[in-house]
C-alpha positions in Angstrom: 1.3 -26.3 -24.4 0.7 -24.1 -21.4 0.2 -25.9 -18.1 -3.4 -25.4 -16.7 -3.5 -24.0 -13.2 -6.7 -24.0 -11.3 -7.4 -20.4 -10.4 -8.0 -21.3 -6.7 -4.4 -22.6 -6.6 -3.4 -19.0 -7.4 -5.9 -17.2 -5.2 -4.7 -19.0 -2.1 -1.5 -17.0 -2.5 -3.3 -13.7 -2.4 -4.2 -13.9 1.3 -2.2 -13.5 4.5 -2.9 -14.4 8.1 -2.7 -11.2 10.2 -1.7 -11.5 13.9 -2.1 -8.4 15.9 -0.6 -7.7 19.3 -1.9 -4.9 21.6 0.0 -2.9 24.2 -0.8 -5.4 26.9 0.5 -8.3 24.8 -2.9 -9.8 23.9 -3.1 -11.4 20.5 -5.9 -11.6 17.9 -5.9 -12.8 14.3 -7.7 -12.1 11.1 -7.4 -12.3 7.4 -6.0 -9.9 4.8 -5.3 -10.1 1.0 -2.8 -8.3 -1.2 -4.3 -5.8 -3.5 -2.6 -3.5 -6.1 -3.9 0.1 -5.7 -3.3 3.1 -7.9 -2.3 1.2 -11.0 -0.7 3.3 -13.7 1.1 1.3 -16.4 3.5 -1.0 -14.7 3.4 0.9 -11.4 1.1 0.2 -8.5 0.9 0.4 -4.7 0.8 -3.0 -3.1 -1.3 -3.1 0.1 -2.8 -5.6 2.5 -6.5 -5.1 2.7 -8.4 -6.2 5.8 -11.1 -4.9 8.2 -10.5 -1.9 10.4 -11.6 -3.9 13.4 -8.9 -6.5 12.8 -6.2 -4.0 13.4 -7.9 -1.8 15.9 -6.0 -1.5 19.1 -3.0 -3.4 17.6 0.4 -1.9 18.2 2.2 -4.6 16.2 1.1 -6.6 13.1 2.7 -9.8 12.0 2.1 -11.7 8.7 4.1 -14.2 6.6 5.2 -14.2 3.0 6.3 -17.2 1.0 9.6 -17.0 -0.8 9.8 -17.3 -4.6 12.2 -19.5 -6.5 14.4 -18.4 -9.4 11.9 -19.8 -11.9 9.1 -17.7 -10.4 7.3 -20.4 -8.5 6.4 -20.5 -4.8 8.8 -22.2 -2.4 6.1 -24.0 -0.5 7.1 -24.3 3.1 9.7 -21.6 2.9 8.4 -18.3 4.2 9.4 -15.3 6.4 7.7 -13.5 9.2 7.1 -9.8 8.5 6.6 -7.6 11.6 5.2 -4.1 11.5 5.9 -2.2 14.7 3.6 0.9 15.4 1.0 -0.7 13.2 -1.5 2.3 13.2 1.0 4.5 11.3 0.8 2.2 8.3 -3.0 2.0 8.2 -5.1 3.9 5.6 -8.8 3.7 6.5 -11.6 3.7 4.0 -12.9 7.3 3.9 -16.4 6.3 5.2 -16.0 5.6 8.9 -18.9 3.0 8.6 -17.1 1.0 6.0 -14.9 -1.6 7.7 -11.9 -1.6 5.3 -8.3 -0.6 5.7 -5.2 -0.7 3.5 -1.7 -1.3 4.8 1.0 -0.4 2.2 3.7 -3.0 1.9 5.7 -1.6 -1.0 8.7 -0.6 1.1 8.9 -4.1 2.6 8.9 -5.7 -0.9 11.4 -3.2 -2.2 13.8 -3.7 0.7 13.7 -7.5 0.2 14.3 -7.2 -3.5 17.3 -4.9 -2.9 19.1 -7.7 -1.0 18.1 -10.3 -3.7 15.1 -11.7 -1.9 11.8 -12.2 -3.6 8.4 -13.2 -2.2 5.7 -15.1 -4.0 2.2 -13.7 -3.8 -0.7 -13.3 -6.3 -2.1 -9.8 -6.0 -5.7 -8.9 -6.7 -6.4 -5.7 -8.6 -9.2 -3.7 -10.3 -9.3 -6.1 -13.2 -10.6 -8.9 -10.9 -13.4 -6.8 -9.3 -16.9 -7.8 -10.2 -18.1 -4.9 -12.3 -21.7 -3.9 -13.2 -21.6 -5.8 -16.4 -20.8 -9.0 -14.6 -23.1 -8.4 -11.6 -26.1 -7.8 -14.0 -25.7 -11.4 -15.3 -25.7 -13.0 -11.8 -28.6 -14.4 -9.9 -29.3 -14.1 -6.2 -27.7 -17.5 -5.6 -24.2 -18.0 -7.0 -21.3 -20.3 -6.0 -18.7 -18.4 -3.9 -15.4 -19.3 -2.3 -14.1 -17.6 0.8 -10.4 -17.9 1.6 -9.0 -17.1 5.1 -8.0 -18.2 8.5 -11.0 -19.2 10.6 -10.3 -19.4 14.3 -6.7 -18.6 13.4 -6.4 -22.1 11.7 -4.0 -22.3 8.8 -1.4 -24.7 7.3 1.5 -23.2 9.2 3.9 -25.7 7.6 3.1 -24.5 4.1 1.9 -21.0 4.9 -1.5 -21.6 3.3 -5.0 -20.6 4.2 -8.3 -22.5 4.6 -10.7 -22.6 1.6 -14.5 -22.8 2.1 -17.3 -22.9 -0.4 -20.8 -21.4 -0.1 -23.4 -19.4 -2.0 -24.6 -15.9 -2.1 -27.7 -15.5 0.2 -28.7 -12.1 -1.3 -27.9 -10.6 -4.7 -24.3 -9.4 -4.7 -25.2 -6.2 -6.7 -28.1 -5.1 -4.5 -27.2 -3.0 -1.4 -28.5 -4.9 1.5 -30.8 -2.6 3.6 -29.3 0.4 1.8 -25.7 -0.5 2.7 -23.1 -1.5 0.1 -23.0 -5.1 1.3 -24.6 -8.5 0.7 -25.0 -11.8 2.5 -23.4 -15.1 1.9 -24.3 -18.5 3.2 -21.1 -19.5 5.0 -20.1 -19.8 8.6 -18.1 -16.8 9.8 -15.8 -17.9 12.6 -13.3 -15.7 14.4 -10.3 -15.1 12.2 -12.4 -14.9 9.0 -12.6 -11.1 9.2 -11.1 -9.6 6.1 -11.5 -12.8 4.0 -11.9 -12.1 0.2 -15.1 -13.6 -1.2 -14.9 -14.7 -4.8 -17.5 -15.7 -7.5 -16.1 -19.2 -8.2 -17.5 -20.9 -11.3 -14.9 -23.4 -12.5 -15.5 -25.4 -15.6 -19.1 -24.3 -16.2 -21.8 -21.9 -15.0 -25.4 -20.8 -15.7 -25.7 -17.6 -17.6 -28.3 -14.9 -17.3 -30.6 -16.8 -19.7 -30.4 -20.0 -17.7 -28.2 -21.8 -20.2 -25.3 -24.0 -19.1 -22.0 -22.5 -20.3 -18.7 -24.2 -20.4 -16.0 -22.0 -19.0 -14.7 -20.4 -15.8 -15.7 -17.2 -14.1 -13.6 -15.8 -11.2 -14.2 -12.4 -9.7 -13.8 -10.6 -6.4 -17.3 -10.0 -5.0 -16.2 -8.4 -1.7 -14.7 -8.6 1.8 -16.2 -10.4 4.7 -16.6 -8.3 7.9 -19.5 -9.4 10.1 -22.1 -12.1 10.7 -25.5 -12.5 12.5 -25.2 -14.8 15.5 -27.5 -16.4 17.9 -26.9 -15.7 21.6 -27.4 -18.5 24.1 -30.8 -17.0 24.9 -31.9 -17.2 21.3 -31.6 -13.6 20.5 -30.1 -12.8 17.0 -27.5 -10.1 16.9 -25.2 -8.8 14.1 -21.6 -8.4 15.2 -18.3 -7.8 13.5 -16.6 -11.2 13.2 -14.3 -11.5 16.2 -10.6 -11.6 15.8 -9.9 -14.0 18.7 -11.4 -17.1 20.3 -11.5 -16.0 23.9 -14.3 -17.3 26.1 -17.3 -15.0 26.3 -19.8 -14.8 29.2 -22.7 -14.8 26.6 -22.4 -17.7 24.1 -22.7 -16.7 20.5 -23.2 -19.2 17.7 -22.7 -18.3 14.0 -25.9 -19.0 12.0 -24.0 -19.7 8.8 -24.4 -16.3 7.3 -21.8 -13.6 6.7 -22.0 -9.9 5.7 -19.7 -9.0 2.8 -18.7 -5.4 1.8 -19.2 -5.0 -1.9 -16.0 -5.0 -4.0 -16.8 -1.6 -5.5 -15.8 -0.1 -2.1 -12.2 -0.9 -2.9 -12.4 1.9 -5.5 -13.1 4.4 -2.7 -10.2 3.0 -0.8 -8.0 3.3 -3.9 -8.6 7.0 -4.0 -7.7 7.3 -0.3 -4.4 5.3 -0.8 -3.5 7.6 -3.7 -4.1 10.6 -1.5 -2.0 9.4 1.4 0.9 8.1 -0.7 1.4 11.0 -3.0 4.6 12.9 -2.4 3.8 16.1 -0.5 4.9 19.3 -2.4 7.5 21.5 -0.8 5.9 24.7 0.3 8.0 27.8 0.8 7.4 29.5 4.1 6.5 32.8 2.6 4.1 31.3 0.1 0.3 31.6 0.5 -1.0 28.8 2.8 -2.6 26.0 0.7 -5.6 26.0 3.1 -6.7 29.2 1.5 -6.7 31.2 4.7 -5.2 34.2 3.0 -2.2 34.0 5.4 1.4 33.1 4.5 2.2 29.4 5.1 4.6 30.3 8.0 1.8 32.2 9.7 -0.8 29.4 9.3 -0.4 25.7 8.8 3.4 25.9 8.7 3.6 27.9 11.9 6.3 26.6 14.2 5.2 25.5 17.7 
Protein backbone atom coordinates (compact mmCIF):
# COMPACT_ATOMS: atom_id res chain seq x y z
CA UNK A 1 0.00 0.00 0.00
CA UNK A 2 1.34 3.42 -0.96
CA UNK A 3 1.90 5.80 1.92
CA UNK A 4 -0.39 8.84 1.73
CA UNK A 5 1.44 12.16 1.81
CA UNK A 6 -0.52 15.34 2.37
CA UNK A 7 0.18 17.53 -0.69
CA UNK A 8 1.06 20.49 1.53
CA UNK A 9 3.91 18.44 2.97
CA UNK A 10 5.31 18.29 -0.55
CA UNK A 11 4.60 21.88 -1.55
CA UNK A 12 6.57 23.31 1.37
CA UNK A 13 9.67 21.89 -0.33
CA UNK A 14 8.97 23.90 -3.50
CA UNK A 15 9.80 27.25 -1.90
CA UNK A 16 13.05 28.95 -0.93
CA UNK A 17 13.79 32.00 1.19
CA UNK A 18 15.74 34.52 -0.88
CA UNK A 19 18.17 36.85 0.86
CA UNK A 20 19.48 39.70 -1.29
CA UNK A 21 22.45 41.91 -0.48
CA UNK A 22 23.05 45.19 -2.30
CA UNK A 23 26.34 46.93 -3.05
CA UNK A 24 26.22 48.74 0.32
CA UNK A 25 25.71 45.52 2.27
CA UNK A 26 22.02 46.13 3.02
CA UNK A 27 19.93 42.97 3.24
CA UNK A 28 16.34 42.22 2.21
CA UNK A 29 14.43 38.97 1.95
CA UNK A 30 11.63 37.51 -0.13
CA UNK A 31 10.18 34.23 -1.28
CA UNK A 32 10.81 32.16 -4.39
CA UNK A 33 9.67 28.78 -5.67
CA UNK A 34 11.28 26.21 -7.93
CA UNK A 35 9.60 25.83 -11.31
CA UNK A 36 10.50 23.60 -14.26
CA UNK A 37 10.40 25.61 -17.49
CA UNK A 38 10.72 24.45 -21.12
CA UNK A 39 9.73 20.84 -20.41
CA UNK A 40 10.48 18.49 -23.30
CA UNK A 41 10.27 14.82 -22.39
CA UNK A 42 12.56 14.27 -19.43
CA UNK A 43 14.38 17.56 -19.94
CA UNK A 44 13.55 20.90 -18.36
CA UNK A 45 15.15 24.10 -17.11
CA UNK A 46 14.84 24.44 -13.31
CA UNK A 47 14.50 28.02 -12.13
CA UNK A 48 13.63 29.95 -9.01
CA UNK A 49 10.63 32.20 -9.67
CA UNK A 50 10.14 35.35 -7.63
CA UNK A 51 9.20 39.01 -8.05
CA UNK A 52 11.44 41.43 -9.92
CA UNK A 53 11.31 43.82 -6.99
CA UNK A 54 12.70 41.12 -4.68
CA UNK A 55 15.99 40.99 -6.59
CA UNK A 56 16.14 44.60 -7.78
CA UNK A 57 19.36 46.29 -6.61
CA UNK A 58 20.69 42.99 -5.29
CA UNK A 59 24.28 42.17 -6.19
CA UNK A 60 24.30 38.88 -4.30
CA UNK A 61 21.52 36.33 -3.79
CA UNK A 62 21.47 33.62 -1.13
CA UNK A 63 19.09 30.68 -0.71
CA UNK A 64 19.22 27.26 0.92
CA UNK A 65 18.53 23.77 -0.42
CA UNK A 66 17.80 20.71 1.72
CA UNK A 67 19.96 17.64 1.10
CA UNK A 68 18.39 14.41 -0.13
CA UNK A 69 18.99 10.96 1.35
CA UNK A 70 19.89 7.86 -0.66
CA UNK A 71 16.26 6.70 -0.48
CA UNK A 72 15.07 9.96 -2.02
CA UNK A 73 13.67 11.60 1.11
CA UNK A 74 14.56 15.02 2.53
CA UNK A 75 17.22 15.14 5.20
CA UNK A 76 15.30 17.58 7.37
CA UNK A 77 17.69 19.93 9.13
CA UNK A 78 20.55 19.25 6.72
CA UNK A 79 20.85 21.92 4.08
CA UNK A 80 23.39 24.04 2.28
CA UNK A 81 23.63 27.72 1.49
CA UNK A 82 23.79 28.59 -2.19
CA UNK A 83 25.26 31.98 -3.08
CA UNK A 84 24.88 33.71 -6.43
CA UNK A 85 27.38 36.53 -6.90
CA UNK A 86 26.54 39.10 -9.57
CA UNK A 87 22.85 38.22 -9.18
CA UNK A 88 21.52 40.36 -12.09
CA UNK A 89 23.33 38.25 -14.70
CA UNK A 90 21.24 35.21 -13.70
CA UNK A 91 17.87 36.96 -13.86
CA UNK A 92 15.45 36.48 -16.76
CA UNK A 93 12.63 39.02 -16.53
CA UNK A 94 9.06 38.53 -17.67
CA UNK A 95 8.77 40.12 -21.14
CA UNK A 96 6.13 42.58 -19.90
CA UNK A 97 7.89 45.21 -17.82
CA UNK A 98 4.70 45.69 -15.78
CA UNK A 99 4.54 42.02 -14.75
CA UNK A 100 6.52 41.55 -11.55
CA UNK A 101 8.03 38.12 -12.28
CA UNK A 102 11.59 36.93 -12.80
CA UNK A 103 13.19 33.50 -13.29
CA UNK A 104 16.64 32.55 -12.01
CA UNK A 105 18.01 29.38 -13.68
CA UNK A 106 19.64 27.00 -11.18
CA UNK A 107 20.37 24.02 -13.45
CA UNK A 108 24.16 24.54 -13.38
CA UNK A 109 24.07 24.58 -9.57
CA UNK A 110 22.13 21.32 -9.42
CA UNK A 111 24.33 19.67 -12.05
CA UNK A 112 27.55 20.71 -10.30
CA UNK A 113 26.28 19.26 -7.03
CA UNK A 114 25.27 15.98 -8.64
CA UNK A 115 28.68 15.70 -10.33
CA UNK A 116 30.28 15.42 -6.89
CA UNK A 117 27.68 12.99 -5.59
CA UNK A 118 25.52 15.55 -3.80
CA UNK A 119 21.75 15.72 -4.27
CA UNK A 120 19.24 18.30 -3.10
CA UNK A 121 15.64 17.61 -2.16
CA UNK A 122 13.04 19.93 -3.66
CA UNK A 123 9.57 19.55 -5.14
CA UNK A 124 9.43 21.51 -8.41
CA UNK A 125 6.26 23.07 -9.73
CA UNK A 126 5.52 22.78 -13.44
CA UNK A 127 2.90 23.48 -16.10
CA UNK A 128 0.92 20.43 -15.03
CA UNK A 129 0.12 22.16 -11.72
CA UNK A 130 -1.04 25.45 -13.25
CA UNK A 131 -4.72 26.26 -12.89
CA UNK A 132 -5.96 26.04 -16.48
CA UNK A 133 -9.19 27.45 -17.93
CA UNK A 134 -11.03 24.16 -17.46
CA UNK A 135 -10.38 24.26 -13.72
CA UNK A 136 -10.82 28.02 -13.35
CA UNK A 137 -14.27 27.79 -14.97
CA UNK A 138 -15.40 25.49 -12.16
CA UNK A 139 -14.27 27.82 -9.36
CA UNK A 140 -16.28 30.40 -7.48
CA UNK A 141 -15.15 33.84 -6.40
CA UNK A 142 -14.41 32.50 -2.92
CA UNK A 143 -12.11 29.48 -2.79
CA UNK A 144 -9.77 28.15 -0.12
CA UNK A 145 -6.14 29.02 -0.80
CA UNK A 146 -2.78 28.37 0.81
CA UNK A 147 0.16 30.77 0.57
CA UNK A 148 3.63 29.44 1.38
CA UNK A 149 6.51 31.81 2.07
CA UNK A 150 8.67 33.71 4.50
CA UNK A 151 6.73 36.67 5.97
CA UNK A 152 8.96 39.19 7.68
CA UNK A 153 11.84 36.88 6.87
CA UNK A 154 10.45 34.36 9.40
CA UNK A 155 11.25 30.74 8.69
CA UNK A 156 12.13 27.53 10.48
CA UNK A 157 15.88 27.97 10.07
CA UNK A 158 16.63 24.75 11.93
CA UNK A 159 14.69 22.65 9.43
CA UNK A 160 14.85 24.96 6.36
CA UNK A 161 11.06 25.16 6.12
CA UNK A 162 8.68 28.03 5.26
CA UNK A 163 5.54 29.42 6.89
CA UNK A 164 2.12 28.20 5.70
CA UNK A 165 -0.94 30.43 5.80
CA UNK A 166 -4.53 29.82 4.74
CA UNK A 167 -6.95 32.29 3.22
CA UNK A 168 -9.58 32.71 0.52
CA UNK A 169 -9.77 34.30 -2.89
CA UNK A 170 -11.26 37.78 -2.60
CA UNK A 171 -11.97 38.10 -6.34
CA UNK A 172 -12.40 35.37 -8.95
CA UNK A 173 -8.95 33.95 -9.85
CA UNK A 174 -9.88 33.77 -13.54
CA UNK A 175 -11.10 37.34 -14.01
CA UNK A 176 -8.39 39.99 -14.69
CA UNK A 177 -8.73 42.48 -11.85
CA UNK A 178 -9.21 45.96 -13.31
CA UNK A 179 -7.95 44.66 -16.66
CA UNK A 180 -4.67 43.27 -15.27
CA UNK A 181 -3.83 39.57 -15.15
CA UNK A 182 -4.11 39.38 -11.39
CA UNK A 183 -6.64 38.76 -8.62
CA UNK A 184 -7.02 39.43 -4.91
CA UNK A 185 -6.71 37.07 -1.97
CA UNK A 186 -7.80 37.64 1.59
CA UNK A 187 -4.50 37.17 3.43
CA UNK A 188 -2.07 39.49 5.20
CA UNK A 189 0.93 40.26 3.03
CA UNK A 190 3.83 41.13 5.29
CA UNK A 191 7.37 41.96 4.14
CA UNK A 192 9.12 38.83 2.90
CA UNK A 193 5.94 37.39 1.38
CA UNK A 194 6.82 38.75 -2.06
CA UNK A 195 7.09 35.89 -4.55
CA UNK A 196 5.04 33.43 -2.49
CA UNK A 197 3.15 30.83 -4.54
CA UNK A 198 -0.61 30.84 -3.96
CA UNK A 199 -2.35 27.47 -4.31
CA UNK A 200 -5.95 26.37 -4.60
CA UNK A 201 -6.03 24.03 -1.63
CA UNK A 202 -9.01 21.69 -1.32
CA UNK A 203 -7.88 18.71 0.73
CA UNK A 204 -10.34 15.89 1.37
CA UNK A 205 -13.41 17.59 -0.12
CA UNK A 206 -14.59 20.60 -2.10
CA UNK A 207 -17.71 22.19 -3.58
CA UNK A 208 -18.01 21.72 -7.34
CA UNK A 209 -19.45 24.14 -9.90
CA UNK A 210 -22.97 22.77 -9.26
CA UNK A 211 -22.73 23.38 -5.53
CA UNK A 212 -22.35 19.69 -4.66
CA UNK A 213 -19.97 18.41 -2.03
CA UNK A 214 -17.31 16.24 -3.65
CA UNK A 215 -14.91 13.94 -1.82
CA UNK A 216 -11.40 14.42 -3.13
CA UNK A 217 -8.46 16.79 -3.27
CA UNK A 218 -7.75 19.68 -5.64
CA UNK A 219 -4.35 21.36 -5.66
CA UNK A 220 -3.36 23.89 -8.32
CA UNK A 221 -1.05 26.89 -8.60
CA UNK A 222 -3.23 29.97 -8.92
CA UNK A 223 -0.48 32.57 -9.02
CA UNK A 224 2.33 34.53 -7.38
CA UNK A 225 1.89 37.16 -4.68
CA UNK A 226 3.51 40.52 -5.44
CA UNK A 227 1.69 43.42 -3.77
CA UNK A 228 -0.97 44.48 -1.30
CA UNK A 229 -3.16 47.48 -0.47
CA UNK A 230 -2.13 49.08 2.82
CA UNK A 231 -3.48 51.79 5.10
CA UNK A 232 -1.15 54.66 5.94
CA UNK A 233 -1.13 56.11 9.42
CA UNK A 234 -3.33 58.94 8.13
CA UNK A 235 -5.95 56.50 6.87
CA UNK A 236 -5.10 56.73 3.16
CA UNK A 237 -5.23 53.42 1.26
CA UNK A 238 -2.35 52.82 -1.15
CA UNK A 239 -1.25 49.80 -3.17
CA UNK A 240 2.43 48.95 -2.88
CA UNK A 241 4.67 46.08 -3.85
CA UNK A 242 5.15 43.93 -0.78
CA UNK A 243 8.34 45.19 0.88
CA UNK A 244 11.33 42.90 1.09
CA UNK A 245 12.62 44.15 4.41
CA UNK A 246 11.31 45.30 7.76
CA UNK A 247 13.08 48.64 8.18
CA UNK A 248 11.27 51.44 10.00
CA UNK A 249 9.40 53.84 7.71
CA UNK A 250 8.57 57.48 8.45
CA UNK A 251 4.98 56.82 7.36
CA UNK A 252 3.38 53.83 9.01
CA UNK A 253 1.70 51.33 6.68
CA UNK A 254 -0.61 48.58 7.91
CA UNK A 255 -1.57 45.58 5.72
CA UNK A 256 -5.35 45.38 5.37
CA UNK A 257 -5.34 41.60 4.90
CA UNK A 258 -5.47 41.62 1.11
CA UNK A 259 -2.88 40.63 -1.46
CA UNK A 260 -2.51 41.04 -5.21
CA UNK A 261 -1.61 37.82 -7.02
CA UNK A 262 -0.26 37.53 -10.57
CA UNK A 263 -2.26 34.88 -12.43
CA UNK A 264 -0.43 31.59 -12.97
CA UNK A 265 -0.92 31.84 -16.75
CA UNK A 266 1.78 34.55 -16.79
CA UNK A 267 4.32 31.79 -16.14
CA UNK A 268 3.68 30.61 -19.71
CA UNK A 269 4.94 33.98 -20.98
CA UNK A 270 7.96 33.66 -18.72
CA UNK A 271 8.49 30.12 -20.04
CA UNK A 272 8.97 31.47 -23.58
CA UNK A 273 11.44 34.05 -22.28
CA UNK A 274 13.47 31.41 -20.43
CA UNK A 275 13.55 29.30 -23.58
CA UNK A 276 14.80 32.25 -25.62
CA UNK A 277 17.56 33.17 -23.17
CA UNK A 278 18.85 29.66 -22.57
CA UNK A 279 18.96 28.36 -26.14
CA UNK A 280 22.51 27.85 -27.43
CA UNK A 281 23.39 30.71 -29.74
CA UNK A 282 24.32 29.56 -33.27
CA UNK A 283 27.83 30.23 -34.51
CA UNK A 284 27.75 32.93 -37.18
CA UNK A 285 30.58 33.13 -39.69
CA UNK A 286 31.96 36.64 -39.96
CA UNK A 287 31.33 36.81 -43.72
CA UNK A 288 27.75 35.56 -43.40
CA UNK A 289 24.76 37.91 -43.78
CA UNK A 290 23.96 39.58 -40.46
CA UNK A 291 20.95 37.91 -38.76
CA UNK A 292 19.44 41.35 -38.06
CA UNK A 293 18.60 41.55 -41.78
CA UNK A 294 20.49 44.80 -42.31
CA UNK A 295 21.86 43.53 -45.63
CA UNK A 296 25.43 43.83 -44.38
CA UNK A 297 27.85 41.08 -43.56
CA UNK A 298 27.93 40.02 -39.90
CA UNK A 299 31.47 41.42 -39.46
CA UNK A 300 30.31 44.81 -40.73
CA UNK A 301 27.22 44.97 -38.53
CA UNK A 302 26.33 43.23 -35.23
CA UNK A 303 29.62 41.32 -35.26
CA UNK A 304 31.75 44.41 -35.79
CA UNK A 305 34.77 44.48 -33.53
CA UNK A 306 35.10 47.54 -31.31
